[in-house]
Structures are given as structure tokens and as C-alpha cells.
N, C-alpha and C positions, 0 to 999 in steps of 0.2 A: 503495499499501500504506499505512495507515495503521501508527503505530507508538506507541506508550505510554511514557507518561514511564518507566515502570520498566523500558522496554528500555535507553534511553538511560541512567537510572540505573545497571543494569548493566552497561552498556560502558565506563562511566567508575566505576566498580568495577574491573574487569578491569584499566583501564590504569592505575589507583591502585597495584594489588599489582604490577604490573609494574617500577612505578616504584620497589619497595620493593628492588629487586634491580639497581639500577643504582648506580656508584659516583661518590659524592658526594664536593664539590660538582657541580652542573649548573646550566645555565641555561635559561631557559624555551625556549628554542628545540633545546637538546638532548632534553627531555621530548616537543615537538613530532617530533622525526627519531624517536626512540623510539616513541611513537603510530604515526607511519606505517608504520615498521618491524614493528609488529603489527595493520598493516591495521586500526587504529581508524576509528571511524566518524567523518562529518565532524563529530558534533554535538560529540564528544569532542574532536577537534583544535580547533575553534571556542572549545570552550572553555578549552584551554590558553592559545590565543591571549590570551585576555581575562584571564589573568591576569597581575601585575606581571612585569614585563621586570627582573627582576634576579637572583642569582646563590641559589640553594637549597640549604643545608645538609644537608640528610636528606630523607625521605618524607614525617615528619611534617611538616616546612616546605612541602612540595606539598599535603598534606592539610590545612593549614589554609586555604589558598587555594580551596579546592574547597567547605568546608563551607556557605558559601553557597549555591553553585550543587547541589548534596546537597539543602540544604532547600528550595528550590525545586523539584528534581527530585521529594520526596516531598508536597510541598503539590499537586500536578499528578500525581500516580500512577497515576490512573483516568484521565485524560484520553484521547482518544483524536485523533494527531495527522495530518492540521493542523487546526488549529481556531482560531477566529475570537477576535478579543480580546475579545469577552464572554463568550463561555464560559469563558476562561480568566480574566477577572476574577470568574462568576460561581463556578468551582471555587476561586481563592482568598478566597475569603469563606466559604467553607465551613470554612476551618481556621483 
């Protein structure tokens, strides 16, 4: 099944909304546990695993870490995955 970057982006947005309801401060590992409890997509859990391992004091702290990921997702919103490296490069050139 092919999935678009938009679908992954939407899943990340859903997780970020859930993180707003958490009691802060939290660690990266608590964010991962929360995402897993929501049955988040593997891409979301992988994205959280890639943020710095530190204590986050608010949902906006977490959002800051995801801005780069969101920019990439926006750039590849119309790409159907799996995609080749060449396809991703060509799509990135369009932005």
C-alpha cells in the first residue's frame, strides 16, 4: 500500500495534539510511550526517536523539534511512498 507524505504529516499532527494534553516536563521516552499508547504510526514513533534525548518543558518545546520534520513532510506531500532517492531529489528541487 502506497502512502503519501501528507498521511504521515497528519499522523504527526495527531500525535502533537495528544502531547499538548500531557503533564510537563516529559522525556523523549515518555513521548514515545504516549505515541505507542495512541497506536501511532511507525513513522511517528521513528520521528520521536530522532529528536534529542532531553527533558521537554512544554508542548511547544516538542513542536520546535518537529518543525524540521514538518518542513520535509510539506516538501514531499505529494510523493507516494515507497519512493526512490531520485524521486525524492526531484521533488525537493521543486520546493
